C-alpha positions as a Markdown table, in Angstrom:
| # | Residue | x | y | z |
|---|---|---|---|---|
| 1 | Met | -16.4 | -10.0 | 34.6 |
| 2 | Asp | -15.0 | -9.5 | 37.9 |
| 3 | His | -14.2 | -13.6 | 39.2 |
| 4 | Gln | -14.2 | -12.8 | 43.0 |
| 5 | Ala | -17.5 | -10.8 | 42.5 |
| 6 | Leu | -18.6 | -14.2 | 41.2 |
| 7 | Glu | -17.2 | -16.0 | 44.2 |
| 8 | Asn | -18.8 | -13.4 | 46.2 |
| 9 | Ile | -21.8 | -13.3 | 44.1 |
| 10 | Glu | -22.6 | -17.4 | 44.8 |
| 11 | Ile | -21.8 | -17.6 | 48.6 |
| 12 | Glu | -23.9 | -15.1 | 49.0 |
| 13 | Met | -26.7 | -16.3 | 46.8 |
| 14 | Ala | -26.7 | -20.2 | 48.8 |
| 15 | Val | -26.4 | -18.0 | 52.4 |
| 16 | Leu | -29.7 | -16.6 | 50.9 |
| 17 | Gln | -31.5 | -20.0 | 49.9 |
| 18 | Arg | -30.5 | -21.5 | 52.6 |
| 19 | Phe | -32.2 | -18.3 | 55.0 |
| 20 | Leu | -35.0 | -18.3 | 52.4 |
| 21 | Ala | -35.8 | -22.0 | 52.7 |
| 22 | Ser | -35.5 | -22.4 | 56.7 |
| 23 | Val | -37.5 | -18.9 | 57.1 |
| 24 | Ser | -40.5 | -20.9 | 54.8 |
| 25 | Thr | -40.8 | -23.7 | 56.5 |
| 26 | Tyr | -41.5 | -22.4 | 60.0 |
| 27 | Lys | -42.6 | -18.4 | 59.7 |
| 28 | Lys | -46.4 | -19.0 | 57.8 |
| 29 | Ile | -48.0 | -15.7 | 57.8 |
| 30 | Gly | -52.0 | -15.7 | 58.7 |
| 31 | Asn | -53.7 | -18.4 | 56.1 |
| 32 | Leu | -51.3 | -17.6 | 53.0 |
| 33 | Asp | -48.3 | -19.2 | 51.8 |
| 34 | Arg | -46.2 | -17.8 | 49.6 |
| 35 | Ala | -47.0 | -19.5 | 47.0 |
| 36 | Ala | -50.6 | -18.3 | 47.5 |
| 37 | Tyr | -49.8 | -14.2 | 47.8 |
| 38 | Leu | -48.2 | -14.5 | 44.8 |
| 39 | Leu | -50.7 | -16.3 | 43.2 |
| 40 | Leu | -53.3 | -13.5 | 45.1 |
| 41 | His | -50.5 | -10.5 | 44.1 |
| 42 | Thr | -51.1 | -11.6 | 40.1 |
| 43 | Ile | -54.5 | -12.1 | 40.4 |
| 44 | Ile | -55.2 | -8.3 | 42.0 |
| 45 | Tyr | -52.3 | -6.6 | 40.0 |
| 46 | Glu | -52.8 | -7.7 | 36.6 |
| 47 | Lys | -55.5 | -7.1 | 34.4 |
| 48 | Asn | -57.1 | -10.0 | 32.6 |
| 49 | Ala | -55.7 | -12.4 | 35.3 |
| 50 | Ser | -55.8 | -16.1 | 33.3 |
| 51 | Val | -54.0 | -19.6 | 34.5 |
| 52 | Lys | -52.2 | -19.2 | 31.2 |
| 53 | Ala | -51.1 | -15.8 | 32.1 |
| 54 | Met | -50.1 | -16.9 | 35.6 |
| 55 | Ala | -48.4 | -19.5 | 34.4 |
| 56 | Asp | -46.5 | -17.1 | 32.0 |
| 57 | Glu | -45.9 | -14.8 | 34.7 |
| 58 | Leu | -44.8 | -17.4 | 36.9 |
| 59 | His | -42.9 | -19.4 | 35.1 |
| 60 | Leu | -45.2 | -22.6 | 36.0 |
| 61 | Asp | -46.5 | -25.1 | 34.5 |
| 62 | Ile | -50.9 | -24.4 | 34.2 |
| 63 | Ser | -51.7 | -28.0 | 36.4 |
| 64 | Thr | -49.8 | -26.4 | 39.5 |
| 65 | Ile | -51.2 | -22.9 | 38.7 |
| 66 | Ser | -54.6 | -24.6 | 38.4 |
| 67 | Arg | -54.4 | -27.0 | 41.8 |
| 68 | Gln | -53.2 | -23.3 | 43.3 |
| 69 | Val | -56.1 | -21.4 | 42.3 |
| 70 | Arg | -58.8 | -24.5 | 43.3 |
| 71 | Gly | -57.5 | -23.9 | 46.8 |
| 72 | Leu | -57.7 | -20.4 | 47.3 |
| 73 | Glu | -61.8 | -20.9 | 45.4 |
| 74 | Glu | -62.2 | -23.3 | 48.1 |
| 75 | Lys | -61.3 | -20.9 | 50.3 |
| 76 | Gly | -63.4 | -18.0 | 49.0 |
| 77 | Tyr | -60.5 | -15.9 | 48.1 |
| 78 | Ile | -60.5 | -15.4 | 44.8 |
| 79 | Ser | -63.6 | -16.2 | 42.1 |
| 80 | Arg | -64.0 | -16.9 | 38.3 |
| 81 | Ile | -65.4 | -14.5 | 35.8 |
| 82 | Ala | -66.6 | -15.4 | 32.5 |
| 83 | Asp | -64.8 | -14.0 | 29.3 |
| 84 | Thr | -67.7 | -12.4 | 27.4 |
| 85 | Ser | -65.4 | -13.1 | 24.2 |
| 86 | Asp | -64.6 | -17.0 | 24.7 |
| 87 | Arg | -67.4 | -18.5 | 26.2 |
| 88 | Arg | -64.6 | -21.6 | 27.6 |
| 89 | Ala | -62.4 | -19.0 | 29.3 |
| 90 | Tyr | -62.9 | -17.4 | 32.7 |
| 91 | Phe | -61.1 | -14.3 | 34.7 |
| 92 | Leu | -59.7 | -14.7 | 37.8 |
| 93 | Glu | -60.5 | -11.8 | 40.7 |
| 94 | Ala | -60.5 | -11.5 | 44.9 |
| 95 | Thr | -62.7 | -11.6 | 46.7 |
| 96 | Glu | -63.1 | -9.4 | 49.8 |
| 97 | Leu | -61.6 | -12.2 | 52.1 |
| 98 | Gly | -59.1 | -13.0 | 49.6 |
| 99 | Gln | -58.2 | -9.2 | 49.0 |
| 100 | Lys | -58.1 | -9.0 | 53.0 |
| 101 | Glu | -56.1 | -12.5 | 53.6 |
| 102 | Phe | -53.7 | -11.0 | 50.7 |
| 103 | Asn | -53.1 | -7.2 | 52.7 |
| 104 | Phe | -52.0 | -8.9 | 55.9 |
| 105 | Tyr | -49.4 | -10.9 | 54.6 |
| 106 | Lys | -48.5 | -8.2 | 52.7 |
| 107 | Gln | -48.8 | -6.2 | 55.7 |
| 108 | His | -46.9 | -8.3 | 57.9 |
| 109 | Ala | -44.4 | -8.9 | 55.3 |
| 110 | Leu | -43.3 | -5.3 | 54.7 |
| 111 | Met | -42.5 | -5.8 | 59.1 |
| 112 | Arg | -40.8 | -8.1 | 58.4 |
| 113 | Val | -38.6 | -6.8 | 55.4 |
| 114 | Ser | -38.2 | -3.4 | 57.6 |
| 115 | Glu | -37.1 | -4.8 | 60.4 |
| 116 | Leu | -33.9 | -7.4 | 58.7 |
| 117 | Leu | -33.8 | -3.6 | 56.8 |
| 118 | Lys | -34.1 | -1.0 | 60.0 |
| 119 | Asn | -30.1 | 0.0 | 59.7 |
| 120 | Trp | -29.8 | 0.1 | 55.9 |
| 121 | Ser | -29.9 | 3.9 | 54.4 |
| 122 | Asp | -33.2 | 4.6 | 52.7 |
| 123 | Glu | -30.0 | 4.4 | 49.4 |
| 124 | Glu | -29.2 | 1.1 | 50.0 |
| 125 | Cys | -32.8 | 0.5 | 50.4 |
| 126 | Lys | -33.4 | 1.6 | 47.2 |
| 127 | Ile | -30.9 | 1.1 | 45.8 |
| 128 | Phe | -30.9 | -2.6 | 46.4 |
| 129 | Gly | -34.7 | -3.0 | 45.2 |
| 130 | Leu | -33.6 | -2.0 | 41.8 |
| 131 | Leu | -30.2 | -5.0 | 41.8 |
| 132 | Leu | -33.0 | -7.1 | 43.2 |
| 133 | Lys | -35.5 | -6.6 | 40.5 |
| 134 | Lys | -33.1 | -6.5 | 37.9 |
| 135 | Phe | -31.8 | -10.0 | 39.0 |
| 136 | Asn | -35.2 | -11.4 | 39.2 |
| 137 | His | -35.6 | -10.5 | 35.1 |
| 138 | Ser | -32.8 | -12.1 | 34.5 |
| 139 | Ile | -33.8 | -15.0 | 35.9 |
| 140 | Ser | -37.0 | -14.6 | 34.8 |
| 141 | Asp | -35.1 | -14.4 | 30.9 |
| 142 | Met | -33.4 | -17.3 | 31.8 |
| 143 | Leu | -36.2 | -18.9 | 31.9 |
| 144 | Glu | -38.3 | -18.4 | 28.8 |
């Protein structure tokens, strides 16, 4: 790999991390934080969302996911559905309120991203999205 390209990527990632930390500390959207949004996303879009499956998907330990799930349950954003094949197990699903909060967060997040990329071409946005997804998969693979 090209050493200069790696150096550029490394420093730009450090800058990005700083910006993301700054934004996340003062720019909460609605009633959800980023962790709750990602958890709701997983519950809404993954079939048979369980605490174990979400821990695996999000590369977090089960105790962290369990704590976050309790918080979402207490707010009425999710509910448990019994697993008919195992009485001890359950799946999670978003309630109507949870879906509403998720959609509100998503719309505002999309507006933010749209504003950030307003001077980018459609092609640049498409390529960036694909490369970012590939990069995130590389990180995910490394964590496994």
